[in-house]
N, C-alpha and C positions, 0 to 999 in steps of 0.2 A: 167385266174388265176393271170397273172401278173398285170392286171388292178386292181384287188382287193388288191394286195400287195401295189400298188402305192397309192390307196385311204387310206390305213391304215397308210403308212409311211409318206405321205405328211403332215398331221396335226402334226405328231411327230417331224417334222423337224423345227418347229417354236418356241419351248420352249426357246431356247437360247436367242433370242432377248427379249422375255418377262422377263426373269430373269435378263438380263443386264439392262433393263429399271428400274427394281425394286431396284437394288443395290444402285444407287445414292439416291433414295427416302429413303432407309433404313439408309444410312449414314447421310442424312439431319436430320432424326428423332433422331438418336443417338446423333448428335452434339447438336440438340435443347434440348434434355433431359439433357445432361451434363451442358449446359449453364444454364438451369432452376435450376438444382441442385446447381450450384455455387451461383446463385442469392438467393435461399432459405437459403443456408449455411451462406452467408453474412448477410442476414436479421436476422437469428437466433443469430449470434454472436453479431450483433449490439443491438438487444433487450436484450440479456443476459448482455452485458456490460453496457447498459444504465439503466436497471431497476433491475438487480439481483446482480451480483458481478462485481467488476472491479479489475484489477491487479495493484500492486504497489510494487516497490522495494526500499529498504532503502539505501539512498545515503550518509548519514552522521551518526555521533555517538551521535546525540542529544537525542536519545531514548534508549541508553544503560542504564541498562543491559538487558532490555527486548528485544529490537530489535537491531540487529547488522548490520553493513555494509555488504551487500551480502545476506541479507534475502529478500525473495520474498513472498508476502502475497496477499491473497484475502480480499477485503473489501466489506461489504454488503451495497447496495445502498438504500434498502427500509426503514431502521429504522428511518431516519430523513426526509423522503419525497423526492420529485423530483422537480428539477428546470432545467433551461437551462444548468446549470453546470453539470447536470447528463448526458447530451447528448454529443456525440463526437463533438469536435470543438466548444463546448458551443453553439450549434445550438439553435437559439431563437424560439423554437417551443412550449415551456411551459411557459405560462404567470405566473410570480410570483413563488410561491412554493406551490405545492399541497401535501396533506397528511402530512403537516409539523409537526415535533415533535422536542422538545428540547432535545439535548443529555443529558445523565445522567452523574453525577459527577463521574469521574474516567474512562469514556470511552476514548479509543484511537481513534482519528478521523483523517480523511484526509480532508483537506480543502484548499481553494485557498487563497493565500496571499492577504490581503486587497488592496495592492498597485499594485503589478506586476502580480498577478494571478497565480504565481507558486504554484504547489502542495506542501503542507507541511503536516507533521504528528506530532501531539502532543497529550497530555493528557488533558482532561477537568478538571480543578481544581475549578473554580468559575462560578456560574450561575447568570443570570440576577437578579439585586437587592441586591446582596451580596457584602461585602467588603473584599478584599484580601490584605494581607500585608506579606512581608517577614521580619522576625525578627531573625537576626543572623542565617540565613540559614533554619529556620523552618517556614513553611507555617502557617499563621493565617487566619482563615475564620470567619468573623464577630467578631473579637477580641479573638477568641479561637484558641489555637495551635492544629494542627492535631497531631495524634500519630506519633512519630519519635524515632526509636531506632536503634542502630548500630547492624549489623549482620556480618557474615563472609565476608571477603574481596572478591571482584570480580576479578578473574584472567582470563585474555584474552591473548592468543598468539598473537604476533604482526604479522599483515599481511605483505606480501612482499612489498606492497606499503605504509605501514603505520608506525606509531611510537606512543608512549604514549603521552597523552595530556600534561603531565608534565614529565620532565626527571626523577624526583625523584620517579616516580611510576614504572620505568623500573627495572626488575629483571631478572637474569639468572636462568633458570630452570635446574633440575638435568641432563636432556639430552643434555644440552649445548645450547638450543634455548632460545630465550628471550620472555618475556611476560610483560604485564602491570598489576600491582596489585593496584586496586582502592578501597578506603574505600566505603563500601556499607551500606545502611540504609533501614529499613523497614518503609514505610509511610502508615498510615491508615487514610482515609478520614472519615468525620462524618457519611456517609452512610454505612460504614463498608468495603468499597473497599480498599484492601491492595495490595501493589506492592513494588518492590525494586527500590531505586534511588541511584545514585552516587553523592558524595559530596567531593570536593577536599580541603575543608577548607574554611575559611571566605574570600569571594570575594565581590567586590562592589555590584553585583546584589543580594547578600544574605541579603541586608538591603534596603528596599523600603518603601516609604510612603504608607498609606492606599489608595487603589484604589477601588472606588465603580463602579460596573459594570452596565451600563445602560441597559434598556430593549432591547432585541433582540441581545445581545452580550455575548461573553464567554471569560473567562480568561483561557488561555492555557499555559501549561508548558511542557518542555522536562524532561524526567526522569534523564538525565545526567545534573544535575542542573548547573554545572559550564561550560558546553559546549553546551549551547542551547540558541539561540536568540529567545525568546518567548514573552509572554505578559508583561514581566517585562521591555521590551524595546519598545520604540515608533516604530510605523509602518514605515519602510523604505524599499525601493526596495532591495531585496536580503539580508535583514538584519532582524531586529526585526519585530514582527507582530502586536504589540499593542493588543487592544481588538478586537476579531474577530467577525464580524457580523454572526449571525446564518445562514443567507442566503448564506454564503460562504462555509458552510459545505457540503461535497460531500458524504462521506461514513464512516462507522464504521469498523475499522480493525477487522478481524475475525480470520483467521488462516494462518499459513505459509505453503506454498506448496513446497518451495525449499530454500536452503541456501548453500552458497559456501564461503570458507575461503579466496578466492583470489589467490589460487595457481594453478588454472586451466589455461591451455594453449590451445587456440582454435585449433592449428595445431596438438595437441596431445590428441585425444579423450579420452584416458584412464584416463587422469587427470581430466576430467569432473566428474568422479566418486570418485577418490581419494581426490578431493578437497571439495566434498560435506560434509556438516555437517548433517549427517543423523539423529542425535539425536534431531534436531530442526524441522524436517519435521512434518507437520500436527499438530503442537502445536497451541492451542488457544492463542489469544493475551490477 
C-alpha cells in the first residue's frame, strides 16, 4: 500500500521546479510586452504630431486680441501639405512638399522664420501676385482698402510678469487691480474673413510702400499691428520676417486647449486651476 502512495506522491513533488522555471519566462514576456507598448505609443505620437496636429504655445503679444500670452493651441498639419518641416527635428525624409496647398487669406498659420527657422504665428494677409500696402494704418490690397472700423476697446488684466505696451494704455480697475485698455478695430478682408486687431495710433510701420508678392510667397501680419515684427519688416534673425515662402508654412492654427493668465505657481498645484482662463478653452482660432 505504501508503494502505491509513493508512486502517486512522487510525481506531485516536482511541480515546484516547473513553476519556478516558468516565472522568469513570464516576466520576460511581460517586460517585452511593455516595451513593445512603449514603442507603439511613441510611433503613434510621432505620426499624430507629424501628420495630424501639433501643439503650439503663444510666447508674445503679436497676435492679440485673438491670441494671448499663455494660450496653448493645436494646429492642423494637413491643410497645406507635408514637407520635412512637418517632421520632428525637420528630418529630411520628405522630398519637397507633397499635397501642397496655398493658405487662404485670413488663415492664422504657424511657419518657420525664413532666416533662423524659429516658429512664428501670424495671419495671412496677401497672396502670391497681389500688392499689399499700409496707408495710415489701413491695409490696402491691390490698391483697395480693406474694411476697418473701430469697435469696443480691448481690456486685458496685466500679467504678474507683464505691463502695457504703452504706459498711456494702463488703467486701474474698480477692484484695485490694473489692466491695459487698447483701441480695437474690426478688419474685414476681401474674402469676407473678419477679426479684431489692435492699433495704438500712427506708427512708422503704418505707412509702407506697395509690396508685390512673388509667386510662392505670402504677406503675413500680426493682429497686434503696432507690436508685431511681420512682413512689413525685412527678414532678420529674431526680428522681421519679410515675405514668407510657402514652403516654410507648417500648420494652420485650429483651436485652444489650454490657457493660463500667468498666476500659476508650480509648487502650488491649486493655482494651476485658479490661473486657468476657462472661457478660452476649446475656442476656434
